[in-house]
N, C-alpha and C positions, 0 to 999 in steps of 0.2 A: 054355123060355126059357133061353138059354145063361148059364152062370155063369162068371165070370172071377175070377182072383186077381191082385191088384195088389201088387207087391213094391216097397216103399218103404224107403229108408234115411234116417234122421234122426240128428241129433247126440246125442240123449239119450232115455232112457226116458220122461222127463216130456213131451217133445214128442210122442212116439209116443202116449202116453196121451191127450194133449189132442186129437190128430187122431182117434184111435179113438173117444173119447167123443162128439165132434161128429158124425162120420159115422154112428155107430150111432144116436144120439138123433134125427138128422134123417132116418133111414130110407134113407140112401144106401148103407149096407153092412149085411149081415146078421151079420157076424162079423169080429173083428179079432184077430190074433195078434201079440203083442209079444215080440220075442226080443232081450234086451239082450246086450251083451258081444261084439259082432262087431268084428273088426278088418279094415279095408279097406286094401288096397294098390292104388295107381293111379299112372299117369303124368300129371303136370300141369306144363305149361310146361317140358318137357324134363327134369324130375326125377321120381324115384320118391318118392311121398309115402305116408304111413301115418297112419291116423286111426281112433280108436275110434268106433263108431256103434251104433245100435240098428236092428234090422229090424222093419218093420211090414208085415204081410200083411193085406190087406183082401179079403174075399170079397163079391162083389156081382154084380148082373145086368149083362150086357154093355150093355144099353141105358142103364144109369145111369152108364157110364164118363165121359162128358163132364161130368156134374154132379159126380161124385166128384173128378175131376181138378181142376176149377175150385175146388172147396171146399178141397181139400188145399193147393193153391197159395195160396189166400187165408189159410189158417191159418198155414202155414209161413213 
């Protein structure tokens, strides 16, 4: 069964923890890695923006992706 990694950025470690706790407890992901302290640079509406974020990596089965995606969107 194919395993996939989902790379998600969120505004804070607390939000990453909330998502990780939920998807792990609901058996939607087997593992979550939370990496605080990332700085994102991106272009938005013609300007370069900069923002501190936290990376959340979820390890799950490919067949669970639709459920994980929906659950993460519901939490965030």
